[in-house]
All heavy atoms as a GROMACS GRO file, in nm:
protein
  625
    1LYS      N    1   0.650   4.980   0.945
    1LYS     CA    2   0.683   5.084   0.848
    1LYS      C    3   0.795   5.172   0.904
    1LYS      O    4   0.800   5.200   1.022
    1LYS     CB    5   0.562   5.170   0.819
    1LYS     CG    6   0.442   5.094   0.767
    1LYS     CD    7   0.429   5.112   0.621
    1LYS     CE    8   0.310   5.029   0.573
    1LYS     NZ    9   0.288   5.039   0.437
    2ASP      N   10   0.880   5.219   0.813
    2ASP     CA   11   0.989   5.308   0.851
    2ASP      C   12   0.935   5.450   0.863
    2ASP      O   13   0.890   5.509   0.765
    2ASP     CB   14   1.099   5.301   0.746
    2ASP     CG   15   1.219   5.386   0.781
    2ASP    OD1   16   1.221   5.445   0.890
    2ASP    OD2   17   1.311   5.394   0.697
    3ALA      N   18   0.939   5.506   0.983
    3ALA     CA   19   0.885   5.640   1.008
    3ALA      C   20   0.959   5.747   0.929
    3ALA      O   21   0.901   5.851   0.897
    3ALA     CB   22   0.890   5.671   1.156
    4ASN      N   23   1.083   5.724   0.895
    4ASN     CA   24   1.160   5.824   0.821
    4ASN      C   25   1.132   5.821   0.671
    4ASN      O   26   1.172   5.911   0.599
    4ASN     CB   27   1.310   5.803   0.844
    4ASN     CG   28   1.349   5.830   0.987
    4ASN    OD1   29   1.292   5.917   1.051
    4ASN    ND2   30   1.443   5.754   1.037
    5ALA      N   31   1.063   5.718   0.624
    5ALA     CA   32   1.037   5.705   0.481
    5ALA      C   33   0.892   5.735   0.445
    5ALA      O   34   0.853   5.721   0.331
    5ALA     CB   35   1.072   5.564   0.435
    6ALA      N   36   0.813   5.777   0.540
    6ALA     CA   37   0.672   5.802   0.515
    6ALA      C   38   0.652   5.933   0.439
    6ALA      O   39   0.727   6.028   0.455
    6ALA     CB   40   0.596   5.806   0.646
    7LEU      N   41   0.550   5.935   0.356
    7LEU     CA   42   0.511   6.056   0.284
    7LEU      C   43   0.398   6.124   0.360
    7LEU      O   44   0.313   6.057   0.418
    7LEU     CB   45   0.465   6.022   0.143
    7LEU     CG   46   0.568   5.958   0.052
    7LEU    CD1   47   0.504   5.917  -0.080
    7LEU    CD2   48   0.683   6.052   0.026
    8LEU      N   49   0.396   6.254   0.358
    8LEU     CA   50   0.290   6.329   0.423
    8LEU      C   51   0.199   6.390   0.317
    8LEU      O   52   0.246   6.439   0.215
    8LEU     CB   53   0.348   6.443   0.508
    8LEU     CG   54   0.433   6.403   0.627
    8LEU    CD1   55   0.493   6.527   0.691
    8LEU    CD2   56   0.352   6.325   0.727
    9SER      N   57   0.071   6.388   0.345
    9SER     CA   58  -0.024   6.454   0.255
    9SER      C   59  -0.024   6.603   0.285
    9SER      O   60   0.021   6.647   0.391
    9SER     CB   61  -0.164   6.396   0.273
    9SER     OG   62  -0.214   6.432   0.400
   10ASN      N   63  -0.076   6.680   0.192
   10ASN     CA   64  -0.088   6.824   0.215
   10ASN      C   65  -0.175   6.853   0.337
   10ASN      O   66  -0.148   6.945   0.413
   10ASN     CB   67  -0.145   6.894   0.093
   10ASN     CG   68  -0.044   6.909  -0.017
   10ASN    OD1   69   0.072   6.875  -0.001
   10ASN    ND2   70  -0.088   6.958  -0.131
   11PHE      N   71  -0.277   6.771   0.357
   11PHE     CA   72  -0.365   6.789   0.472
   11PHE      C   73  -0.286   6.772   0.602
   11PHE      O   74  -0.302   6.851   0.696
   11PHE     CB   75  -0.482   6.691   0.469
   11PHE     CG   76  -0.561   6.690   0.596
   11PHE    CD1   77  -0.646   6.796   0.626
   11PHE    CD2   78  -0.549   6.588   0.687
   11PHE    CE1   79  -0.718   6.798   0.745
   11PHE    CE2   80  -0.620   6.588   0.806
   11PHE     CZ   81  -0.705   6.693   0.834
   12GLU      N   82  -0.201   6.670   0.608
   12GLU     CA   83  -0.122   6.646   0.729
   12GLU      C   84  -0.025   6.761   0.757
   12GLU      O   85  -0.008   6.803   0.871
   12GLU     CB   86  -0.045   6.514   0.717
   12GLU     CG   87  -0.136   6.392   0.720
   12GLU     CD   88  -0.064   6.265   0.683
   12GLU    OE1   89   0.014   6.266   0.585
   12GLU    OE2   90  -0.087   6.164   0.752
   13VAL      N   91   0.037   6.813   0.653
   13VAL     CA   92   0.129   6.925   0.669
   13VAL      C   93   0.052   7.049   0.715
   13VAL      O   94   0.094   7.119   0.806
   13VAL     CB   95   0.206   6.954   0.538
   13VAL    CG1   96   0.288   7.081   0.548
   13VAL    CG2   97   0.293   6.835   0.500
   14TYR      N   98  -0.062   7.075   0.652
   14TYR     CA   99  -0.144   7.190   0.690
   14TYR      C  100  -0.188   7.180   0.836
   14TYR      O  101  -0.179   7.276   0.912
   14TYR     CB  102  -0.267   7.198   0.598
   14TYR     CG  103  -0.360   7.310   0.633
   14TYR    CD1  104  -0.329   7.442   0.599
   14TYR    CD2  105  -0.480   7.286   0.698
   14TYR    CE1  106  -0.414   7.546   0.631
   14TYR    CE2  107  -0.566   7.390   0.730
   14TYR     CZ  108  -0.532   7.520   0.697
   14TYR     OH  109  -0.617   7.623   0.729
   15GLN      N  110  -0.233   7.061   0.876
   15GLN     CA  111  -0.278   7.039   1.014
   15GLN      C  112  -0.162   7.060   1.113
   15GLN      O  113  -0.178   7.126   1.215
   15GLN     CB  114  -0.335   6.898   1.027
   15GLN     CG  115  -0.412   6.875   1.154
   15GLN     CD  116  -0.541   6.952   1.155
   15GLN    OE1  117  -0.608   6.964   1.054
   15GLN    NE2  118  -0.578   7.005   1.269
   16LEU      N  119  -0.046   7.005   1.080
   16LEU     CA  120   0.071   7.019   1.167
   16LEU      C  121   0.111   7.166   1.184
   16LEU      O  122   0.135   7.214   1.295
   16LEU     CB  123   0.188   6.939   1.111
   16LEU     CG  124   0.321   6.954   1.184
   16LEU    CD1  125   0.313   6.891   1.322
   16LEU    CD2  126   0.433   6.893   1.104
   17LEU      N  127   0.117   7.239   1.072
   17LEU     CA  128   0.159   7.378   1.079
   17LEU      C  129   0.059   7.466   1.152
   17LEU      O  130   0.097   7.556   1.227
   17LEU     CB  131   0.185   7.433   0.939
   17LEU     CG  132   0.307   7.374   0.867
   17LEU    CD1  133   0.319   7.432   0.727
   17LEU    CD2  134   0.434   7.398   0.946
   18THR      N  135  -0.070   7.442   1.132
   18THR     CA  136  -0.169   7.521   1.204
   18THR      C  137  -0.165   7.491   1.353
   18THR      O  138  -0.181   7.581   1.435
   18THR     CB  139  -0.311   7.500   1.148
   18THR    OG1  140  -0.342   7.361   1.145
   18THR    CG2  141  -0.326   7.560   1.010
   19ASP      N  142  -0.140   7.365   1.390
   19ASP     CA  143  -0.128   7.330   1.532
   19ASP      C  144  -0.005   7.397   1.594
   19ASP      O  145  -0.012   7.450   1.705
   19ASP     CB  146  -0.119   7.178   1.550
   19ASP     CG  147  -0.250   7.107   1.521
   19ASP    OD1  148  -0.354   7.174   1.509
   19ASP    OD2  149  -0.248   6.982   1.509
   20LEU      N  150   0.107   7.394   1.523
   20LEU     CA  151   0.229   7.458   1.574
   20LEU      C  152   0.210   7.609   1.588
   20LEU      O  153   0.256   7.669   1.686
   20LEU     CB  154   0.347   7.430   1.481
   20LEU     CG  155   0.405   7.289   1.488
   20LEU    CD1  156   0.509   7.270   1.378
   20LEU    CD2  157   0.465   7.263   1.624
   21LYS      N  158   0.143   7.669   1.491
   21LYS     CA  159   0.117   7.812   1.496
   21LYS      C  160   0.032   7.847   1.619
   21LYS      O  161   0.059   7.944   1.689
   21LYS     CB  162   0.046   7.856   1.368
   21LYS     CG  163   0.020   8.003   1.358
   21LYS     CD  164  -0.048   8.036   1.226
   21LYS     CE  165  -0.087   8.180   1.218
   21LYS     NZ  166  -0.157   8.212   1.094
   22GLN      N  167  -0.068   7.766   1.646
   22GLN     CA  168  -0.155   7.788   1.762
   22GLN      C  169  -0.077   7.773   1.892
   22GLN      O  170  -0.093   7.852   1.984
   22GLN     CB  171  -0.273   7.690   1.759
   22GLN     CG  172  -0.375   7.715   1.867
   22GLN     CD  173  -0.442   7.850   1.853
   22GLN    OE1  174  -0.461   7.901   1.745
   22GLN    NE2  175  -0.476   7.909   1.966
   23GLN      N  176   0.010   7.672   1.899
   23GLN     CA  177   0.090   7.650   2.020
   23GLN      C  178   0.183   7.768   2.045
   23GLN      O  179   0.203   7.810   2.159
   23GLN     CB  180   0.173   7.523   2.007
   23GLN     CG  181   0.094   7.397   2.019
   23GLN     CD  182   0.178   7.273   1.994
   23GLN    OE1  183   0.297   7.282   1.968
   23GLN    NE2  184   0.115   7.157   1.998
   24ARG      N  185   0.240   7.822   1.940
   24ARG     CA  186   0.331   7.936   1.955
   24ARG      C  187   0.258   8.060   2.000
   24ARG      O  188   0.310   8.141   2.075
   24ARG     CB  189   0.406   7.960   1.825
   24ARG     CG  190   0.508   7.853   1.801
   24ARG     CD  191   0.595   7.884   1.687
   24ARG     NE  192   0.692   7.776   1.675
   24ARG     CZ  193   0.786   7.774   1.586
   24ARG    NH1  194   0.798   7.872   1.501
   24ARG    NH2  195   0.870   7.673   1.581
   25LYS      N  196   0.135   8.078   1.951
   25LYS     CA  197   0.055   8.193   1.996
   25LYS      C  198   0.026   8.182   2.145
   25LYS      O  199   0.031   8.281   2.218
   25LYS     CB  200  -0.077   8.198   1.920
   25LYS     CG  201  -0.071   8.268   1.789
   25LYS     CD  202  -0.210   8.279   1.730
   25LYS     CE  203  -0.208   8.348   1.596
   25LYS     NZ  204  -0.341   8.356   1.536
   26GLU      N  205  -0.006   8.060   2.190
   26GLU     CA  206  -0.041   8.040   2.329
   26GLU      C  207   0.079   8.052   2.422
   26GLU      O  208   0.066   8.097   2.535
   26GLU     CB  209  -0.107   7.903   2.346
   26GLU     CG  210  -0.243   7.895   2.282
   26GLU     CD  211  -0.300   7.754   2.278
   26GLU    OE1  212  -0.232   7.660   2.322
   26GLU    OE2  213  -0.413   7.738   2.228
   27SER      N  214   0.198   8.014   2.374
   27SER     CA  215   0.316   8.020   2.460
   27SER      C  216   0.364   8.164   2.478
   27SER      O  217   0.415   8.200   2.584
   27SER     CB  218   0.429   7.934   2.405
   27SER     OG  219   0.483   7.990   2.287
   28GLY      N  220   0.352   8.246   2.376
   28GLY     CA  221   0.384   8.387   2.387
   28GLY      C  222   0.531   8.420   2.403
   28GLY      O  223   0.565   8.524   2.457
   29LYS      N  224   0.620   8.333   2.359
   29LYS     CA  225   0.763   8.363   2.368
   29LYS      C  226   0.798   8.478   2.274
   29LYS      O  227   0.750   8.484   2.161
   29LYS     CB  228   0.846   8.241   2.329
   29LYS     CG  229   0.851   8.134   2.435
   29LYS     CD  230   0.949   8.026   2.396
   29LYS     CE  231   0.961   7.922   2.504
   29LYS     NZ  232   1.055   7.817   2.468
   30THR      N  233   0.884   8.568   2.320
   30THR     CA  234   0.918   8.684   2.237
   30THR      C  235   1.060   8.675   2.182
   30THR      O  236   1.084   8.708   2.068
   30THR     CB  237   0.904   8.815   2.317
   30THR    OG1  238   0.984   8.805   2.434
   30THR    CG2  239   0.760   8.840   2.354
   31LYS      N  240   1.157   8.631   2.262
   31LYS     CA  241   1.295   8.626   2.217
   31LYS      C  242   1.320   8.496   2.140
   31LYS      O  243   1.293   8.388   2.189
   31LYS     CB  244   1.390   8.636   2.335
   31LYS     CG  245   1.534   8.645   2.293
   31LYS     CD  246   1.623   8.683   2.407
   31LYS     CE  247   1.765   8.685   2.356
   31LYS     NZ  248   1.845   8.787   2.413
   32GLN      N  249   1.374   8.510   2.017
   32GLN     CA  250   1.399   8.393   1.933
   32GLN      C  251   1.536   8.403   1.870
   32GLN      O  252   1.583   8.512   1.837
   32GLN     CB  253   1.293   8.384   1.823
   32GLN     CG  254   1.153   8.366   1.875
   32GLN     CD  255   1.050   8.366   1.764
   32GLN    OE1  256   1.079   8.405   1.652
   32GLN    NE2  257   0.931   8.324   1.796
   33SER      N  258   1.600   8.288   1.852
   33SER     CA  259   1.730   8.285   1.786
   33SER      C  260   1.709   8.304   1.635
   33SER      O  261   1.597   8.295   1.584
   33SER     CB  262   1.799   8.151   1.812
   33SER     OG  263   1.726   8.046   1.750
   34SER      N  264   1.820   8.327   1.564
   34SER     CA  265   1.807   8.346   1.418
   34SER      C  266   1.761   8.218   1.351
   34SER      O  267   1.687   8.221   1.253
   34SER     CB  268   1.940   8.393   1.358
   34SER     OG  269   2.039   8.292   1.372
   35GLY      N  270   1.803   8.103   1.404
   35GLY     CA  271   1.756   7.975   1.350
   35GLY      C  272   1.606   7.960   1.366
   35GLY      O  273   1.536   7.911   1.277
   36GLN      N  274   1.555   8.003   1.481
   36GLN     CA  275   1.412   7.996   1.507
   36GLN      C  276   1.336   8.092   1.415
   36GLN      O  277   1.229   8.060   1.367
   36GLN     CB  278   1.382   8.029   1.654
   36GLN     CG  279   1.238   8.007   1.693
   36GLN     CD  280   1.198   7.861   1.684
   36GLN    OE1  281   1.272   7.773   1.721
   36GLN    NE2  282   1.079   7.836   1.633
   37GLN      N  283   1.393   8.208   1.390
   37GLN     CA  284   1.330   8.303   1.299
   37GLN      C  285   1.325   8.247   1.157
   37GLN      O  286   1.225   8.265   1.086
   37GLN     CB  287   1.405   8.436   1.301
   37GLN     CG  288   1.387   8.511   1.430
   37GLN     CD  289   1.475   8.636   1.438
   37GLN    OE1  290   1.564   8.656   1.357
   37GLN    NE2  291   1.449   8.719   1.538
   38ASN      N  292   1.432   8.178   1.116
   38ASN     CA  293   1.432   8.115   0.984
   38ASN      C  294   1.325   8.007   0.975
   38ASN      O  295   1.255   7.996   0.874
   38ASN     CB  296   1.570   8.055   0.953
   38ASN     CG  297   1.676   8.159   0.934
   38ASN    OD1  298   1.647   8.275   0.906
   38ASN    ND2  299   1.801   8.119   0.949
   39LEU      N  300   1.312   7.928   1.080
   39LEU     CA  301   1.209   7.824   1.083
   39LEU      C  302   1.070   7.887   1.077
   39LEU      O  303   0.982   7.838   1.006
   39LEU     CB  304   1.223   7.739   1.209
   39LEU     CG  305   1.121   7.627   1.227
   39LEU    CD1  306   1.126   7.531   1.109
   39LEU    CD2  307   1.145   7.555   1.357
   40ASN      N  308   1.050   7.998   1.149
   40ASN     CA  309   0.921   8.067   1.145
   40ASN      C  310   0.889   8.117   1.005
   40ASN      O  311   0.774   8.110   0.961
   40ASN     CB  312   0.922   8.185   1.242
   40ASN     CG  313   0.918   8.142   1.387
   40ASN    OD1  314   0.885   8.028   1.418
   40ASN    ND2  315   0.953   8.232   1.476
   41THR      N  316   0.991   8.166   0.934
   41THR     CA  317   0.970   8.213   0.796
   41THR      C  318   0.929   8.097   0.705
   41THR      O  319   0.836   8.110   0.625
   41THR     CB  320   1.098   8.280   0.742
   41THR    OG1  321   1.131   8.389   0.828
   41THR    CG2  322   1.078   8.330   0.600
   42ILE      N  323   0.997   7.985   0.719
   42ILE     CA  324   0.964   7.867   0.637
   42ILE      C  325   0.823   7.820   0.668
   42ILE      O  326   0.745   7.789   0.577
   42ILE     CB  327   1.066   7.754   0.662
   42ILE    CG1  328   1.203   7.796   0.607
   42ILE    CG2  329   1.020   7.624   0.598
   42ILE    CD1  330   1.317   7.706   0.648
   43MET      N  331   0.788   7.816   0.796
   43MET     CA  332   0.653   7.774   0.834
   43MET      C  333   0.548   7.871   0.778
   43MET      O  334   0.444   7.828   0.726
   43MET     CB  335   0.640   7.766   0.986
   43MET     CG  336   0.711   7.648   1.047
   43MET     SD  337   0.707   7.646   1.227
   43MET     CE  338   0.534   7.661   1.261
   44TYR      N  339   0.575   8.000   0.788
   44TYR     CA  340   0.482   8.100   0.738
   44TYR      C  341   0.461   8.086   0.588
   44TYR      O  342   0.347   8.085   0.540
   44TYR     CB  343   0.532   8.240   0.771
   44TYR     CG  344   0.453   8.350   0.704
   44TYR    CD1  345   0.329   8.388   0.753
   44TYR    CD2  346   0.500   8.412   0.589
   44TYR    CE1  347   0.254   8.487   0.691
   44TYR    CE2  348   0.427   8.510   0.526
   44TYR     CZ  349   0.304   8.548   0.577
   44TYR     OH  350   0.231   8.644   0.513
   45GLU      N  351   0.571   8.076   0.513
   45GLU     CA  352   0.561   8.066   0.367
   45GLU      C  353   0.490   7.937   0.324
   45GLU      O  354   0.409   7.938   0.232
   45GLU     CB  355   0.700   8.073   0.303
   45GLU     CG  356   0.766   8.209   0.314
   45GLU     CD  357   0.696   8.317   0.234
   45GLU    OE1  358   0.632   8.287   0.133
   45GLU    OE2  359   0.706   8.435   0.275
   46THR      N  360   0.521   7.828   0.392
   46THR     CA  361   0.456   7.700   0.359
   46THR      C  362   0.308   7.706   0.389
   46THR      O  363   0.225   7.663   0.308
   46THR     CB  364   0.523   7.585   0.438
   46THR    OG1  365   0.663   7.584   0.410
   46THR    CG2  366   0.462   7.451   0.400
   47LEU      N  367   0.273   7.759   0.506
   47LEU     CA  368   0.132   7.770   0.543
   47LEU      C  369   0.057   7.864   0.450
   47LEU      O  370  -0.057   7.836   0.411
   47LEU     CB  371   0.120   7.817   0.688
   47LEU     CG  372  -0.015   7.801   0.754
   47LEU    CD1  373  -0.064   7.657   0.747
   47LEU    CD2  374  -0.007   7.845   0.899
   48LYS      N  375   0.121   7.971   0.410
   48LYS     CA  376   0.059   8.065   0.316
   48LYS      C  377   0.029   7.997   0.182
   48LYS      O  378  -0.080   8.012   0.127
   48LYS     CB  379   0.154   8.183   0.295
   48LYS     CG  380   0.102   8.290   0.202
   48LYS     CD  381   0.205   8.402   0.193
   48LYS     CE  382   0.177   8.495   0.078
   48LYS     NZ  383   0.280   8.596   0.061
   49TYR      N  384   0.125   7.919   0.132
   49TYR     CA  385   0.106   7.849   0.004
   49TYR      C  386   0.000   7.740   0.016
   49TYR      O  387  -0.091   7.731  -0.066
   49TYR     CB  388   0.238   7.788  -0.043
   49TYR     CG  389   0.221   7.695  -0.160
   49TYR    CD1  390   0.205   7.745  -0.289
   49TYR    CD2  391   0.217   7.558  -0.141
   49TYR    CE1  392   0.186   7.660  -0.396
   49TYR    CE2  393   0.198   7.472  -0.248
   49TYR     CZ  394   0.182   7.524  -0.375
   49TYR     OH  395   0.162   7.439  -0.481
   50ILE      N  396   0.013   7.657   0.118
   50ILE     CA  397  -0.074   7.540   0.129
   50ILE      C  398  -0.217   7.579   0.165
   50ILE      O  399  -0.312   7.504   0.138
   50ILE     CB  400  -0.013   7.438   0.227
   50ILE    CG1  401  -0.052   7.298   0.188
   50ILE    CG2  402  -0.048   7.468   0.369
   50ILE    CD1  403   0.029   7.191   0.253
   51SER      N  404  -0.236   7.697   0.223
   51SER     CA  405  -0.371   7.744   0.256
   51SER      C  406  -0.454   7.774   0.132
   51SER      O  407  -0.576   7.783   0.139
   51SER     CB  408  -0.364   7.870   0.342
   51SER     OG  409  -0.310   7.840   0.467
   52LYS      N  410  -0.388   7.790   0.019
   52LYS     CA  411  -0.459   7.819  -0.106
   52LYS      C  412  -0.500   7.693  -0.180
   52LYS      O  413  -0.559   7.700  -0.287
   52LYS     CB  414  -0.370   7.904  -0.197
   52LYS     CG  415  -0.336   8.039  -0.136
   52LYS     CD  416  -0.240   8.114  -0.223
   52LYS     CE  417  -0.197   8.244  -0.156
   52LYS     NZ  418  -0.094   8.314  -0.232
   53THR      N  419  -0.470   7.576  -0.124
   53THR     CA  420  -0.502   7.449  -0.189
   53THR      C  421  -0.626   7.387  -0.123
   53THR      O  422  -0.665   7.427  -0.013
   53THR     CB  423  -0.383   7.351  -0.179
   53THR    OG1  424  -0.362   7.317  -0.042
   53THR    CG2  425  -0.256   7.411  -0.239
   54PRO      N  426  -0.687   7.288  -0.188
   54PRO     CA  427  -0.808   7.226  -0.132
   54PRO      C  428  -0.788   7.156   0.002
   54PRO      O  429  -0.886   7.131   0.072
   54PRO     CB  430  -0.847   7.123  -0.238
   54PRO     CG  431  -0.785   7.171  -0.364
   54PRO     CD  432  -0.659   7.241  -0.323
   55CYS      N  433  -0.664   7.127   0.042
   55CYS     CA  434  -0.643   7.057   0.169
   55CYS      C  435  -0.697   7.136   0.287
   55CYS      O  436  -0.726   7.080   0.392
   55CYS     CB  437  -0.496   7.023   0.189
   55CYS     SG  438  -0.393   7.164   0.231
   56ARG      N  439  -0.711   7.265   0.269
   56ARG     CA  440  -0.763   7.351   0.375
   56ARG      C  441  -0.905   7.309   0.416
   56ARG      O  442  -0.946   7.327   0.530
   56ARG     CB  443  -0.763   7.494   0.326
   56ARG     CG  444  -0.811   7.593   0.427
   56ARG     CD  445  -0.802   7.732   0.372
   56ARG     NE  446  -0.830   7.827   0.479
   56ARG     CZ  447  -0.814   7.954   0.470
   56ARG    NH1  448  -0.770   8.007   0.357
   56ARG    NH2  449  -0.842   8.034   0.570
   57TYR      N  450  -0.978   7.249   0.324
   57TYR     CA  451  -1.118   7.213   0.348
   57TYR      C  452  -1.136   7.064   0.376
   57TYR      O  453  -1.248   7.017   0.390
   57TYR     CB  454  -1.204   7.254   0.228
   57TYR     CG  455  -1.184   7.399   0.192
   57TYR    CD1  456  -1.110   7.435   0.081
   57TYR    CD2  457  -1.233   7.500   0.274
   57TYR    CE1  458  -1.090   7.568   0.049
   57TYR    CE2  459  -1.212   7.633   0.243
   57TYR     CZ  460  -1.140   7.666   0.131
   57TYR     OH  461  -1.119   7.798   0.100
   58GLN      N  462  -1.027   6.989   0.383
   58GLN     CA  463  -1.036   6.846   0.406
   58GLN      C  464  -1.043   6.816   0.555
   58GLN      O  465  -1.019   6.902   0.639
   58GLN     CB  466  -0.916   6.775   0.344
   58GLN     CG  467  -0.917   6.779   0.193
   58GLN     CD  468  -0.792   6.719   0.133
   58GLN    OE1  469  -0.688   6.710   0.198
   58GLN    NE2  470  -0.802   6.678   0.009
   59SER      N  471  -1.074   6.691   0.584
   59SER     CA  472  -1.077   6.643   0.722
   59SER      C  473  -1.014   6.504   0.724
   59SER      O  474  -0.996   6.443   0.617
   59SER     CB  475  -1.222   6.635   0.772
   59SER     OG  476  -1.290   6.534   0.703
   60PRO      N  477  -0.981   6.452   0.841
   60PRO     CA  478  -0.924   6.317   0.846
   60PRO      C  479  -1.016   6.212   0.784
   60PRO      O  480  -0.969   6.117   0.722
   60PRO     CB  481  -0.904   6.292   0.995
   60PRO     CG  482  -0.892   6.428   1.055
   60PRO     CD  483  -0.980   6.517   0.971
   61GLU      N  484  -1.146   6.229   0.799
   61GLU     CA  485  -1.241   6.133   0.743
   61GLU      C  486  -1.237   6.133   0.590
   61GLU      O  487  -1.244   6.028   0.527
   61GLU     CB  488  -1.384   6.165   0.791
   61GLU     CG  489  -1.405   6.147   0.939
   61GLU     CD  490  -1.354   6.264   1.022
   61GLU    OE1  491  -1.344   6.379   0.970
   61GLU    OE2  492  -1.319   6.241   1.138
   62ILE      N  493  -1.225   6.251   0.531
   62ILE     CA  494  -1.219   6.261   0.385
   62ILE      C  495  -1.094   6.193   0.333
   62ILE      O  496  -1.099   6.117   0.235
   62ILE     CB  497  -1.224   6.408   0.340
   62ILE    CG1  498  -1.362   6.468   0.370
   62ILE    CG2  499  -1.190   6.423   0.193
   62ILE    CD1  500  -1.370   6.618   0.349
   63VAL      N  501  -0.981   6.216   0.399
   63VAL     CA  502  -0.855   6.154   0.357
   63VAL      C  503  -0.863   6.003   0.373
   63VAL      O  504  -0.823   5.926   0.284
   63VAL     CB  505  -0.736   6.212   0.438
   63VAL    CG1  506  -0.607   6.137   0.406
   63VAL    CG2  507  -0.720   6.360   0.410
   64ARG      N  508  -0.917   5.955   0.484
   64ARG     CA  509  -0.932   5.811   0.508
   64ARG      C  510  -1.021   5.748   0.402
   64ARG      O  511  -0.988   5.642   0.347
   64ARG     CB  512  -0.988   5.785   0.647
   64ARG     CG  513  -0.989   5.639   0.686
   64ARG     CD  514  -1.041   5.610   0.826
   64ARG     NE  515  -1.005   5.710   0.926
   64ARG     CZ  516  -1.091   5.797   0.981
   64ARG    NH1  517  -1.217   5.799   0.945
   64ARG    NH2  518  -1.051   5.883   1.072
   65ASP      N  519  -1.134   5.810   0.372
   65ASP     CA  520  -1.226   5.757   0.270
   65ASP      C  521  -1.157   5.749   0.134
   65ASP      O  522  -1.176   5.652   0.060
   65ASP     CB  523  -1.352   5.843   0.259
   65ASP     CG  524  -1.439   5.832   0.383
   65ASP    OD1  525  -1.418   5.739   0.464
   65ASP    OD2  526  -1.528   5.918   0.399
   66PHE      N  527  -1.078   5.849   0.101
   66PHE     CA  528  -1.005   5.848  -0.026
   66PHE      C  529  -0.906   5.732  -0.031
   66PHE      O  530  -0.898   5.661  -0.130
   66PHE     CB  531  -0.932   5.981  -0.046
   66PHE     CG  532  -0.839   5.980  -0.164
   66PHE    CD1  533  -0.889   5.991  -0.292
   66PHE    CD2  534  -0.703   5.967  -0.146
   66PHE    CE1  535  -0.803   5.989  -0.402
   66PHE    CE2  536  -0.616   5.966  -0.253
   66PHE     CZ  537  -0.667   5.976  -0.382
   67LEU      N  538  -0.831   5.714   0.078
   67LEU     CA  539  -0.733   5.606   0.081
   67LEU      C  540  -0.799   5.468   0.072
   67LEU      O  541  -0.747   5.379   0.004
   67LEU     CB  542  -0.648   5.615   0.208
   67LEU     CG  543  -0.554   5.734   0.214
   67LEU    CD1  544  -0.486   5.741   0.351
   67LEU    CD2  545  -0.451   5.729   0.103
   68VAL      N  546  -0.912   5.452   0.136
   68VAL     CA  547  -0.985   5.326   0.128
   68VAL      C  548  -1.033   5.302  -0.016
   68VAL      O  549  -1.022   5.192  -0.069
   68VAL     CB  550  -1.104   5.324   0.227
   68VAL    CG1  551  -1.197   5.208   0.200
   68VAL    CG2  552  -1.051   5.320   0.370
   69ALA      N  553  -1.084   5.408  -0.080
   69ALA     CA  554  -1.132   5.395  -0.218
   69ALA      C  555  -1.019   5.362  -0.316
   69ALA      O  556  -1.039   5.290  -0.413
   69ALA     CB  557  -1.203   5.523  -0.260
   70MET      N  558  -0.900   5.411  -0.289
   70MET     CA  559  -0.786   5.390  -0.380
   70MET      C  560  -0.712   5.258  -0.352
   70MET      O  561  -0.631   5.215  -0.434
   70MET     CB  562  -0.688   5.507  -0.369
   70MET     CG  563  -0.747   5.639  -0.414
   70MET     SD  564  -0.817   5.636  -0.580
   70MET     CE  565  -0.671   5.620  -0.678
   71LYS      N  566  -0.739   5.195  -0.240
   71LYS     CA  567  -0.667   5.074  -0.201
   71LYS      C  568  -0.678   4.963  -0.305
   71LYS      O  569  -0.582   4.891  -0.331
   71LYS     CB  570  -0.718   5.025  -0.066
   71LYS     CG  571  -0.629   4.927   0.002
   71LYS     CD  572  -0.678   4.900   0.143
   71LYS     CE  573  -0.570   4.828   0.220
   71LYS     NZ  574  -0.606   4.811   0.359
   72ASP      N  575  -0.795   4.948  -0.366
   72ASP     CA  576  -0.817   4.843  -0.466
   72ASP      C  577  -0.731   4.861  -0.590
   72ASP      O  578  -0.707   4.767  -0.664
   72ASP     CB  579  -0.964   4.837  -0.506
   72ASP     CG  580  -1.053   4.791  -0.391
   72ASP    OD1  581  -1.000   4.726  -0.298
   72ASP    OD2  582  -1.174   4.821  -0.394
   73HIS      N  583  -0.684   4.982  -0.616
   73HIS     CA  584  -0.605   5.009  -0.736
   73HIS      C  585  -0.458   4.974  -0.719
   73HIS      O  586  -0.383   4.974  -0.816
   73HIS     CB  587  -0.619   5.157  -0.775
   73HIS     CG  588  -0.760   5.194  -0.810
   73HIS    ND1  589  -0.820   5.154  -0.926
   73HIS    CD2  590  -0.852   5.266  -0.743
   73HIS    CE1  591  -0.944   5.201  -0.930
   73HIS    NE2  592  -0.966   5.268  -0.819
   74LYS      N  593  -0.416   4.945  -0.596
   74LYS     CA  594  -0.278   4.902  -0.566
   74LYS      C  595  -0.173   4.993  -0.628
   74LYS      O  596  -0.080   4.950  -0.694
   74LYS     CB  597  -0.257   4.758  -0.611
   74LYS     CG  598  -0.348   4.661  -0.540
   74LYS     CD  599  -0.329   4.519  -0.585
   74LYS     CE  600  -0.429   4.432  -0.510
   74LYS     NZ  601  -0.432   4.297  -0.559
   75LEU      N  602  -0.190   5.122  -0.604
   75LEU     CA  603  -0.094   5.221  -0.655
   75LEU      C  604   0.033   5.218  -0.571
   75LEU      O  605   0.032   5.184  -0.454
   75LEU     CB  606  -0.156   5.360  -0.651
   75LEU     CG  607  -0.282   5.379  -0.734
   75LEU    CD1  608  -0.339   5.518  -0.711
   75LEU    CD2  609  -0.252   5.359  -0.881
   76THR      N  610   0.143   5.256  -0.632
   76THR     CA  611   0.269   5.268  -0.560
   76THR      C  612   0.307   5.415  -0.550
   76THR      O  613   0.246   5.501  -0.616
   76THR     CB  614   0.382   5.192  -0.632
   76THR    OG1  615   0.401   5.248  -0.761
   76THR    CG2  616   0.347   5.044  -0.642
   77LYS      N  617   0.412   5.445  -0.472
   77LYS     CA  618   0.456   5.583  -0.458
   77LYS      C  619   0.494   5.640  -0.591
   77LYS      O  620   0.475   5.751  -0.622
   77LYS     CB  621   0.574   5.592  -0.362
   77LYS     CG  622   0.538   5.558  -0.222
   77LYS     CD  623   0.658   5.568  -0.132
   77LYS     CE  624   0.624   5.519   0.007
   77LYS     NZ  625   0.737   5.522   0.096
   0.00000   0.00000   0.00000
């Protein structure tokens, strides 16, 4: 599979952003470039929006079970 053509689920995005947020808290860096500040704003806004969706309560097992259940339907992107 082409890694650049893969789609991400809301759960995967939520998990990635929460992990990055945790890493940044632990690192404790204070000085940031303007590009980094822009990235932080995008991450904050995305996490704020996506936290209001059901993906917040999902787990990898739930997503896997859903994909297995939908496999028989042979859906495309």
